[in-house]
C-alpha positions as CSV (number, residue, x, y, z in Angstrom):
1,M,0.0,0.0,0.0
2,A,1.5,3.3,-1.1
3,T,1.6,6.3,1.2
4,V,0.5,9.6,-0.2
5,V,2.0,12.7,1.3
6,V,0.1,16.0,0.7
7,K,2.3,19.1,1.1
8,R,0.6,22.0,3.0
9,P,0.6,25.3,1.1
10,K,2.8,28.0,2.6
11,L,0.6,30.7,4.2
12,S,1.6,34.4,4.3
13,L,1.5,36.3,7.5
14,A,-1.9,37.9,6.8
15,E,-3.4,34.5,6.0
16,K,-1.9,33.0,9.2
17,L,-3.7,35.8,11.1
18,Y,-6.9,35.2,9.2
19,L,-6.9,38.9,8.3
20,P,-8.3,38.5,4.7
21,A,-11.1,36.3,6.0
22,L,-12.0,38.7,8.8
23,L,-12.0,41.7,6.5
24,G,-14.2,39.9,4.0
25,G,-16.7,39.0,6.6
26,L,-16.7,42.5,8.0
27,R,-17.2,43.9,4.5
28,I,-20.3,41.7,3.9
29,T,-21.8,42.6,7.4
30,L,-21.2,46.3,6.9
31,G,-22.8,46.1,3.4
32,H,-26.0,44.5,4.9
33,A,-26.1,47.1,7.7
34,I,-25.8,50.0,5.3
35,R,-28.6,48.6,3.1
36,I,-30.9,48.1,6.1
37,L,-30.2,51.6,7.5
38,R,-31.0,53.1,4.1
39,G,-34.3,51.2,4.0
40,R,-33.4,49.1,0.9
41,T,-33.8,45.8,2.6
42,K,-36.7,44.7,4.8
43,V,-35.6,42.6,7.7
44,T,-38.6,41.6,9.7
45,M,-42.2,40.8,9.1
46,Q,-44.7,42.3,11.5
47,Y,-46.4,38.9,12.0
48,P,-50.0,39.4,13.1
49,E,-50.5,42.2,10.7
50,E,-48.4,40.9,7.8
51,R,-48.7,37.2,6.8
52,W,-47.2,34.9,4.2
53,D,-50.7,34.0,2.8
54,S,-50.2,35.8,-0.5
55,H,-46.8,34.4,-1.0
56,M,-47.6,30.7,-0.3
57,P,-46.3,28.4,-3.0
58,E,-48.8,26.2,-4.8
59,H,-47.2,23.0,-3.5
60,Y,-47.2,24.1,0.2
61,R,-48.5,21.4,2.5
62,G,-50.1,22.6,5.7
63,A,-52.1,21.0,8.4
64,P,-54.6,18.2,7.6
65,A,-58.3,18.8,8.0
66,L,-61.5,16.8,7.3
67,V,-64.0,18.1,4.7
68,T,-67.7,17.6,4.1
69,D,-69.6,17.4,0.8
70,E,-71.8,20.2,-0.5
71,H,-74.8,18.7,1.4
72,G,-73.0,18.8,4.8
73,R,-72.5,15.0,5.0
74,E,-69.1,13.7,6.1
75,R,-67.0,12.2,3.4
76,C,-64.9,9.9,5.6
77,V,-65.9,6.2,5.5
78,A,-63.5,5.2,8.4
79,C,-61.4,3.0,6.1
80,Q,-58.4,3.8,8.3
81,L,-56.0,4.0,5.4
82,C,-54.8,7.4,6.6
83,E,-54.2,6.0,10.1
84,F,-52.2,3.1,8.7
85,I,-50.1,5.1,6.3
86,C,-49.3,8.0,8.7
87,P,-45.5,7.7,9.5
88,P,-45.5,9.3,12.9
89,R,-48.9,7.7,13.9
90,A,-50.5,11.1,14.4
91,I,-54.0,10.0,13.2
92,T,-56.4,7.9,15.4
93,I,-59.7,6.7,14.0
94,K,-62.4,4.8,15.9
95,P,-65.0,3.6,13.4
96,E,-68.6,2.8,14.1
97,E,-71.4,1.2,12.1
98,I,-74.1,3.3,10.5
99,P,-77.5,2.3,11.9
100,S,-79.5,0.1,9.5
101,D,-82.5,2.5,9.4
102,D,-80.2,5.3,7.9
103,P,-80.7,5.7,4.1
104,W,-76.9,5.5,3.7
105,A,-76.5,2.3,5.7
106,K,-74.9,0.7,2.7
107,V,-71.7,2.6,3.5
108,E,-71.5,0.5,6.7
109,K,-68.9,2.6,8.6
110,R,-68.3,6.2,9.7
111,P,-65.8,7.6,12.1
112,R,-67.1,7.8,15.7
113,A,-63.8,9.5,16.7
114,F,-61.2,11.0,14.4
115,D,-58.2,12.7,16.1
116,I,-55.0,14.2,14.6
117,D,-52.2,15.1,17.0
118,M,-50.8,18.2,15.3
119,I,-47.6,18.0,17.5
120,R,-46.8,14.6,15.9
121,C,-47.9,15.4,12.4
122,I,-45.1,15.9,10.0
123,Y,-47.3,17.4,7.2
124,C,-46.1,14.8,4.7
125,G,-49.4,14.6,2.8
126,M,-49.6,10.8,2.7
127,C,-53.0,10.9,4.4
128,E,-54.4,13.1,1.6
129,E,-53.0,10.9,-1.1
130,V,-54.3,7.6,0.2
131,C,-57.9,8.8,1.0
132,P,-60.3,7.1,-1.4
133,E,-63.1,9.5,-0.7
134,Q,-61.1,12.8,-0.7
135,A,-62.2,13.4,2.9
136,I,-58.9,14.7,4.2
137,F,-57.0,17.7,2.8
138,L,-54.0,19.7,3.7
139,R,-54.8,23.3,4.3
140,K,-52.6,26.3,3.4
141,D,-52.6,27.3,7.1
142,Y,-49.3,27.5,8.9
143,A,-50.3,29.1,12.2
144,I,-51.3,26.1,14.2
145,T,-51.0,27.1,17.9
146,G,-52.1,25.9,21.3
147,L,-51.2,26.5,24.9
148,T,-51.4,22.8,26.0
149,R,-50.8,19.5,24.3
150,G,-54.5,18.7,24.6
151,E,-55.3,21.8,22.4
152,M,-53.0,20.4,19.7
153,V,-55.0,17.2,19.3
154,H,-57.7,18.1,16.9
155,D,-60.8,16.0,17.2
156,K,-63.5,15.3,14.6
157,S,-65.6,18.4,15.2
158,K,-62.6,20.7,15.1
159,L,-61.2,19.0,11.9
160,Y,-64.6,19.5,10.2
161,Q,-64.8,23.1,11.4
162,I,-61.4,24.1,9.9
163,G,-61.8,21.9,6.9
164,G,-64.9,23.3,5.3
165,V,-66.8,22.0,2.3
166,R,-65.4,20.4,-0.9
167,K,-67.4,19.9,-4.0
168,G,-67.2,16.9,-6.3
169,L,-68.2,13.2,-6.6
170,V,-68.1,11.2,-3.4
171,N,-68.3,7.5,-3.9
172,K,-69.7,7.0,-0.4
173,W,-72.9,8.9,-1.3
174,N,-73.2,7.6,-4.8
175,P,-76.5,5.6,-4.9
176,L,-75.3,3.5,-7.9
177,K,-72.4,2.1,-5.8
């Protein structure tokens, strides 16, 4: 096995003292400070008054929420695919059977409880992709706050409240299926 010796370059006195690197960094810092003082560069956003909403990219994935159809019926059939595919296990679904006297008893299941732990959620979008009824969507909202861990677990009613209404064909309510 051959040994390779790499010769170190000879440094000048200024390079040994890191003087060119210090002066270069100082020049960049002073340039930024002068631009800020002249008002050419905006540094901070006044958050509650100014928001990123108008600048959100089309591909942005925010927090998941449940949606209803245009008639106010829930789209979710409690198939639990979103629960199974969720990498951090943030989704918990407890299904229940629809009573036989209901006109939509053919669907068989609906979610009795549907919880999403927003602290655990990594906003990957896999739940939205796997949903056969398009019942779960990722919102463009990035301000998800709470004072306790309990407030960060969104239950079914909160998910429907923030999700809103989606129009379109829902296989669950299709009488021909």
